[in-house]
C-alpha positions in Angstrom: 90.9 96.6 107.5 94.2 98.2 106.7 95.9 98.5 103.3 99.5 99.5 102.9 100.2 100.9 99.4 103.5 101.5 97.7 104.1 105.2 97.8 105.2 105.6 94.1 102.2 104.1 92.4 100.4 105.8 89.6 96.8 106.7 90.3 95.5 103.8 88.1 97.8 101.3 89.8 96.7 102.6 93.2 93.0 102.3 92.5 93.5 98.8 90.9 95.5 97.6 93.9 93.0 99.0 96.4 90.1 97.4 94.5 91.6 94.0 94.3 92.8 94.0 98.0 89.4 95.1 99.4 87.4 92.7 97.2 89.6 89.8 98.3 89.4 90.7 102.0 85.7 91.5 101.9 85.0 88.1 100.3 86.9 86.3 103.1 84.9 87.9 105.9 82.8 85.3 107.8 80.8 87.7 110.0 78.3 90.4 109.0 79.7 93.0 106.6 77.0 95.6 107.1 74.1 96.6 109.4 71.2 95.6 107.2 70.0 95.2 103.6 69.7 98.8 102.4 69.1 102.4 103.2 65.9 104.0 102.0 65.6 107.5 100.5 62.7 109.8 101.1 61.2 108.8 97.8 61.4 105.1 98.5 64.5 104.2 96.5 66.9 101.6 98.1 70.6 101.9 98.4 72.8 98.9 99.5 74.4 99.5 102.9 78.1 100.0 103.1 80.6 98.3 105.3 80.8 99.4 108.9 84.4 98.4 109.1 87.0 101.2 108.8 89.3 100.9 105.9 92.6 102.6 106.6 95.1 103.3 103.7 98.7 103.7 104.6 101.8 104.7 102.5 104.8 102.4 102.4 108.1 101.9 100.6 109.0 98.7 98.7 111.1 97.6 101.7 108.4 98.3 104.2 105.9 96.3 102.2 108.3 93.3 102.0 108.8 93.5 105.8 105.0 93.7 106.4 104.3 90.7 104.1 106.9 88.7 106.0 105.4 89.6 109.4 101.9 88.7 108.2 102.9 85.1 107.4 103.3 84.5 111.2 99.8 85.8 112.1 96.3 84.5 112.1 95.0 87.6 110.2 93.3 87.5 106.9 95.7 89.1 104.5 96.8 89.4 100.8 99.9 90.6 99.0 99.2 92.2 95.6 102.1 92.2 93.2 102.8 93.8 89.8 102.2 90.5 87.9 98.6 90.5 89.1 98.0 93.7 87.1 100.1 92.5 84.1 98.6 89.1 83.6 94.9 88.0 83.3 95.3 84.2 83.1 95.7 82.7 86.6 97.6 79.6 85.3 100.2 81.9 83.6 100.3 84.1 86.7 100.9 81.0 89.0 103.7 79.9 86.7 105.3 83.3 86.6 105.1 83.8 90.4 106.5 80.4 91.0 109.7 81.5 89.2 110.2 84.6 91.4 111.7 84.4 94.9 109.4 86.1 97.4 112.1 88.6 98.3 112.2 89.8 94.7 108.4 90.2 94.1 107.3 93.7 93.1 104.7 94.3 95.8 102.2 97.1 95.1 100.1 96.7 98.3 99.4 94.5 101.3 96.0 94.3 102.8 95.0 92.8 106.2 91.9 92.4 108.3 91.7 91.8 112.0 91.6 93.3 115.4 92.6 97.0 115.4 95.3 96.6 118.0 97.0 93.9 116.0 96.8 95.9 112.8 98.3 98.9 114.5 101.1 96.9 116.0 102.1 95.6 112.5 101.7 99.0 110.7 102.3 101.6 113.4 105.4 103.0 111.7 103.6 103.7 108.4 102.1 107.0 107.5 98.4 107.6 106.6 97.8 108.0 102.9 96.7 111.6 102.3 
């Protein structure tokens, strides 16, 4: 899984964007997400297992995010574009109405997430820098 995030996001916008993107993509996975039900501590407590898929976070400009979103439309990857209105609005009907009034090229993209073969993700995002 790779997530490209706008480089100028405030920390709360960053965590919100990452959370929504990973929740969406994780929910769309058809194969096994983890390697079992839980881990067991020495004293017998259970802890749910985490994903065994790497999640790579990359830094991108507004223009790079728009270009990436455009490229993804021509792939078979699972992907999502997360825009400012998705933070600002809580009612999906209002959100749908608002987004239908904005040309795609003018959307305020905060992040783009994608899941698929490592080579294909690298080809799409190779010019972006790792988020550090």
